[in-house]
NUMARVEX-46358 format. One record per residue: x, y, z of N, C-alpha, C, O, CB in turn. Coordinates in Angstrom, 3 decimals. Glycine has a CB too. Example, Ala and Ser with C-alpha at 12.3 -4.5 7.8 and 13.67 -1.06 7.14 Angstrom:
% NUMARVEX-46358
<pt <13.190 -5.690 7.800> <12.300 -4.500 7.800> <13.200 -3.300 7.800> <14.236 -3.319 8.465> <11.308 -4.473 9.046>>
<pt <12.850 -2.250 7.080> <13.670 -1.060 7.140> <12.900 0.030 7.870> <13.409 1.138 8.039> <14.084 -0.598 5.725>>
% end
This chain:
% NUMARVEX-46358
<pt <91.987 87.318 83.915> <90.704 87.176 84.557> <90.036 86.723 83.446> <90.286 87.180 82.331> <90.074 88.420 85.239>>
<pt <88.963 85.613 83.694> <88.086 85.168 82.634> <86.479 84.981 83.345> <86.188 84.817 84.530> <88.756 83.661 81.968>>
<pt <85.731 85.059 82.331> <84.205 84.705 82.891> <83.762 83.394 82.136> <83.912 83.263 80.921> <82.993 86.029 82.543>>
<pt <83.245 82.505 82.891> <82.531 81.147 82.103> <81.268 81.155 82.552> <80.865 81.261 83.710> <83.160 79.605 82.415>>
<pt <80.606 81.020 81.434> <79.182 81.033 81.528> <78.685 79.597 80.655> <79.116 79.261 79.552> <78.569 82.570 80.857>>
<pt <77.696 78.894 81.456> <77.250 77.596 81.427> <75.695 77.506 81.488> <75.080 77.715 82.534> <77.885 76.865 82.530>>
<pt <75.151 77.215 80.423> <73.808 76.819 80.492> <73.443 75.211 80.203> <73.901 74.606 79.234> <73.112 77.703 79.514>>
<pt <72.572 74.628 81.164> <72.478 73.362 80.779> <70.847 72.768 81.173> <69.912 73.437 81.612> <73.730 72.576 81.518>>
<pt <70.867 71.617 80.922> <69.405 71.195 81.141> <69.609 69.653 81.441> <70.698 69.109 81.260> <68.342 71.507 79.738>>
<pt <68.534 69.008 81.892> <68.392 67.496 82.025> <67.059 66.943 81.744> <66.011 67.509 82.056> <68.741 67.062 83.380>>
<pt <67.135 65.945 81.213> <65.581 65.599 80.749> <65.720 63.994 80.887> <66.636 63.352 80.373> <65.086 66.183 78.930>>
<pt <64.670 63.443 81.660> <64.661 61.944 81.897> <63.451 61.620 80.968> <63.013 60.469 80.967> <64.454 61.441 83.588>>
<pt <62.951 62.475 80.264> <61.771 62.106 79.482> <60.528 61.846 80.223> <59.564 61.297 79.689> <62.051 60.960 78.725>>
<pt <60.541 62.256 81.513> <59.414 62.243 82.444> <59.021 63.624 82.723> <59.905 64.335 83.200> <59.737 61.519 83.731>>
<pt <58.021 64.079 82.548> <57.695 65.627 82.792> <57.906 66.081 84.195> <58.244 67.246 84.404> <56.193 65.964 82.449>>
<pt <57.704 65.118 85.306> <58.163 65.462 86.329> <59.686 65.459 87.038> <59.971 65.814 88.182> <57.456 64.941 86.832>>
<pt <60.568 64.945 85.991> <62.008 64.996 86.332> <62.627 65.752 85.089> <63.093 65.182 84.103> <62.680 63.450 86.582>>
<pt <62.564 67.079 85.275> <63.309 67.896 84.286> <63.932 68.993 85.123> <63.519 69.383 86.215> <62.364 68.490 83.092>>
<pt <65.036 69.456 84.421> <65.669 70.720 85.016> <66.254 71.553 84.151> <66.454 71.196 82.990> <66.637 70.466 85.946>>
<pt <66.637 72.881 84.641> <67.500 73.519 83.855> <68.303 74.458 84.780> <68.011 74.648 85.961> <66.781 74.207 82.735>>
<pt <69.439 75.081 84.077> <70.163 75.910 85.193> <71.186 76.733 84.336> <71.568 76.396 83.215> <70.969 74.908 86.436>>
<pt <71.560 77.800 84.980> <72.490 78.577 84.142> <73.466 78.927 85.512> <73.142 79.077 86.690> <71.699 80.048 83.176>>
<pt <74.910 78.997 84.782> <75.899 79.209 85.918> <76.776 80.413 85.238> <76.810 80.518 84.011> <76.867 77.706 86.347>>
<pt <77.377 81.179 85.962> <78.083 82.161 85.464> <79.378 82.682 86.664> <79.204 83.379 87.663> <76.947 83.307 85.058>>
<pt <80.535 82.141 86.215> <81.700 82.376 87.275> <82.929 83.417 86.550> <83.173 83.682 85.373> <82.438 80.695 87.730>>
<pt <83.496 83.813 87.721> <84.603 84.753 87.281> <85.738 84.127 87.985> <85.661 83.754 89.156> <84.394 86.370 87.675>>
<pt <86.781 84.019 87.259> <87.887 83.209 87.939> <89.336 83.785 87.352> <89.416 84.379 86.278> <87.682 81.486 87.588>>
<pt <90.327 83.549 88.117> <91.599 84.052 87.598> <92.733 82.635 87.995> <92.600 81.756 88.847> <92.021 85.741 88.472>>
<pt <93.744 82.852 87.078> <94.638 81.928 87.094> <95.971 82.658 87.275> <96.339 83.335 86.314> <94.529 81.091 85.907>>
<pt <96.745 82.623 88.354> <97.938 83.329 88.738> <99.016 82.150 89.203> <98.913 81.354 90.136> <97.577 84.450 89.970>>
<pt <100.145 82.318 88.177> <101.181 81.247 88.485> <100.667 79.828 88.522> <101.289 78.985 89.167> <101.817 81.521 89.817>>
<pt <99.553 79.515 87.859> <99.389 77.991 87.697> <98.220 77.679 88.851> <97.775 76.534 88.929> <100.983 77.072 87.989>>
<pt <97.776 78.640 89.671> <96.815 78.374 90.798> <95.498 79.149 90.171> <95.565 80.329 89.826> <97.392 79.020 92.415>>
<pt <94.353 78.401 90.067> <93.318 78.930 89.631> <92.314 79.099 90.814> <92.160 78.258 91.700> <92.865 78.171 88.535>>
<pt <91.574 80.420 90.712> <90.837 80.863 92.036> <89.485 81.219 91.270> <89.447 81.710 90.142> <91.622 82.295 93.008>>
<pt <88.397 80.898 92.045> <87.048 81.019 91.518> <86.789 82.488 92.396> <86.940 82.483 93.617> <85.910 79.524 91.881>>
<pt <86.462 83.510 91.798> <86.269 84.853 92.397> <84.803 85.010 92.946> <84.543 85.405 94.083> <86.578 85.981 91.311>>
<pt <83.826 84.631 91.941> <82.366 84.817 92.179> <81.590 83.678 91.119> <82.001 83.376 89.998> <81.913 86.550 91.835>>
<pt <80.638 83.262 91.643> <79.498 82.435 91.117> <77.869 82.996 91.219> <77.241 83.311 92.230> <79.607 81.095 91.922>>
<pt <77.486 82.996 89.954> <76.149 83.279 90.129> <75.438 82.081 89.417> <75.796 81.662 88.316> <75.768 84.716 89.562>>
<pt <74.279 81.506 90.224> <73.608 80.166 89.703> <71.973 80.502 89.663> <71.419 81.113 90.577> <73.979 78.743 90.836>>
<pt <71.392 80.096 88.670> <70.070 80.346 88.735> <69.709 78.857 88.411> <70.612 78.193 87.902> <69.505 81.556 87.747>>
<pt <68.477 78.232 88.646> <68.020 77.026 88.121> <66.619 76.676 88.528> <66.060 77.168 89.508> <68.912 75.994 88.494>>
<pt <66.065 75.757 87.681> <64.662 75.442 87.937> <64.795 73.788 87.948> <65.522 73.187 87.158> <63.547 76.128 86.699>>
<pt <64.166 73.287 88.736> <64.258 71.704 88.961> <62.824 71.288 89.374> <62.292 71.818 90.349> <65.412 71.240 90.210>>
<pt <62.206 70.356 88.650> <60.997 69.884 88.958> <60.771 69.246 90.399> <59.698 69.262 91.003> <60.713 68.988 87.967>>
<pt <61.948 68.687 90.843> <61.833 68.021 92.271> <63.006 68.087 93.073> <63.174 67.316 94.018> <61.498 66.578 92.197>>
<pt <63.951 69.095 92.701> <65.210 69.463 93.470> <66.073 68.255 93.516> <66.892 68.152 94.430> <64.907 69.972 94.951>>
<pt <65.949 67.254 92.531> <66.839 66.186 92.534> <68.359 66.635 91.658> <69.451 66.197 92.022> <65.977 64.880 91.830>>
<pt <68.228 67.366 90.730> <69.384 67.601 89.791> <70.079 69.100 90.128> <69.430 70.139 90.244> <68.799 67.531 88.162>>
<pt <71.298 69.003 90.237> <71.980 70.192 90.680> <73.255 70.270 89.668> <73.693 69.359 88.965> <72.400 70.092 92.332>>
<pt <73.797 71.791 89.801> <74.879 72.119 88.986> <75.547 73.033 89.595> <74.966 73.944 90.185> <74.583 72.511 87.746>>
<pt <77.136 72.913 89.536> <77.803 73.822 90.151> <79.026 74.041 89.566> <79.305 73.288 88.633> <77.908 73.555 91.379>>
<pt <80.038 75.101 89.957> <81.153 75.366 89.260> <81.965 75.446 90.339> <81.669 76.183 91.280> <81.149 76.504 88.354>>
<pt <83.227 74.601 90.330> <84.315 74.733 91.157> <85.830 74.551 90.574> <86.082 74.355 89.385> <84.070 73.806 92.175>>
<pt <86.632 74.635 91.446> <88.073 74.674 91.034> <88.768 73.413 91.457> <88.724 73.059 92.635> <88.809 75.901 91.647>>
<pt <89.335 72.800 90.648> <90.358 71.798 91.018> <91.568 71.781 90.295> <91.675 71.380 89.136> <89.858 70.546 90.924>>
<pt <92.510 72.238 91.025> <94.096 72.535 90.740> <94.060 73.893 89.649> <93.774 75.015 90.067> <94.979 70.955 89.906>>
<pt <94.326 73.676 88.480> <94.280 74.784 87.922> <93.061 74.712 86.779> <92.909 75.470 85.822> <95.675 75.086 87.433>>
<pt <92.361 73.738 87.114> <90.949 73.752 86.151> <89.790 74.102 86.897> <89.604 73.771 88.068> <90.571 72.307 85.480>>
<pt <88.940 74.842 86.130> <87.500 75.120 86.534> <86.451 73.962 85.850> <86.281 73.728 84.654> <87.087 76.724 85.991>>
<pt <85.887 73.399 86.887> <84.862 72.467 86.663> <83.328 72.771 86.729> <82.759 73.460 87.576> <85.105 71.533 87.515>>
<pt <82.828 72.180 85.767> <81.146 72.195 85.702> <80.905 70.958 86.237> <81.514 70.014 85.735> <80.363 72.339 84.162>>
<pt <79.961 70.701 87.372> <79.463 69.552 87.985> <78.232 69.338 87.996> <77.559 70.306 88.350> <79.777 69.451 89.090>>
<pt <77.656 68.368 87.723> <76.341 68.157 87.722> <76.062 66.873 88.372> <76.845 65.946 88.165> <75.825 68.233 86.419>>
<pt <74.984 66.692 89.179> <74.367 65.430 89.858> <73.028 65.431 89.760> <72.305 66.426 89.723> <74.668 65.277 91.280>>
<pt <72.659 64.136 89.712> <71.238 63.732 89.579> <70.684 62.725 90.527> <71.348 62.545 91.548> <71.031 63.219 88.288>>
<pt <69.507 61.982 90.366> <69.112 61.031 91.111> <69.808 59.702 91.003> <70.263 59.442 89.889> <67.874 60.931 90.901>>
<pt <69.969 58.834 91.938> <70.507 57.479 91.877> <69.752 56.703 91.006> <68.529 56.844 90.998> <70.560 56.829 93.153>>
<pt <70.409 55.743 90.122> <69.919 54.835 89.292> <68.685 55.290 88.331> <67.710 54.591 88.054> <69.579 53.751 90.121>>
<pt <68.957 56.679 87.864> <68.191 57.092 86.797> <68.916 57.549 85.482> <69.865 58.331 85.536> <67.395 58.118 87.279>>
<pt <68.548 57.150 84.559> <69.419 57.360 83.285> <68.592 58.707 82.601> <67.405 58.733 82.273> <69.444 55.789 82.147>>
<pt <69.530 59.735 82.498> <68.949 61.075 81.975> <70.130 61.574 80.927> <71.315 61.266 80.804> <68.645 62.281 83.334>>
<pt <69.410 62.325 80.357> <70.380 62.986 79.133> <70.835 64.368 79.708> <69.982 65.127 80.168> <69.477 63.264 77.522>>
<pt <71.925 64.654 79.698> <72.457 66.127 80.108> <72.692 66.912 78.871> <73.117 66.299 77.892> <73.883 66.100 80.969>>
<pt <72.496 68.049 78.794> <73.099 68.946 77.731> <73.651 70.156 78.568> <73.087 70.697 79.519> <71.957 69.437 76.537>>
<pt <74.818 70.455 78.041> <75.501 71.916 78.589> <76.287 72.503 77.408> <77.013 71.816 76.689> <76.657 71.708 79.976>>
<pt <76.081 73.889 77.250> <76.622 74.698 76.421> <77.394 75.682 77.117> <76.775 76.529 77.761> <75.709 75.218 75.629>>
<pt <78.864 75.714 77.089> <79.799 76.787 77.662> <80.377 77.634 77.018> <80.589 77.451 75.819> <80.705 76.394 78.236>>
<pt <80.745 78.696 77.618> <81.430 79.918 76.880> <82.538 80.260 77.757> <82.348 80.006 78.947> <80.448 81.255 76.639>>
<pt <83.864 80.878 77.374> <84.776 81.557 78.201> <85.028 82.881 77.408> <85.213 82.896 76.191> <86.108 80.685 78.496>>
<pt <85.021 83.895 78.139> <85.258 85.345 77.784> <86.541 85.858 78.466> <86.621 85.722 79.687> <84.017 86.250 78.227>>
<pt <87.660 86.496 77.717> <88.531 87.345 78.923> <87.868 88.442 79.370> <87.004 89.028 78.717> <89.934 87.926 78.480>>
<pt <88.260 88.762 80.524> <87.910 89.982 81.286> <88.875 91.019 81.429> <89.840 90.621 82.081> <87.547 89.656 82.538>>
<pt <88.960 92.112 81.087> <90.068 93.026 81.261> <91.190 92.806 80.373> <91.001 92.054 79.417> <90.541 92.977 82.579>>
<pt <92.270 93.311 80.523> <93.570 93.317 79.543> <94.447 92.294 79.923> <95.499 92.123 79.307> <94.417 94.663 79.558>>
% end
């Protein structure tokens, strides 16, 4: 089992369009099949346009971010993985 923690922010250089978020997910991989066991999400967004989530695709855990259409933004993400248990 693993714990994945990710902190991120989005900045469009416009004060009305900024956001930040924190994701913490626990997942396991058994025989090549990855399962997300639990996800905690905290976010702060100036206009509810920018979102972040964690999901599973095959054997991979993904952090996915989305924003407003036709806007150039700067995304920054820091992620860490810790083993949980033995």
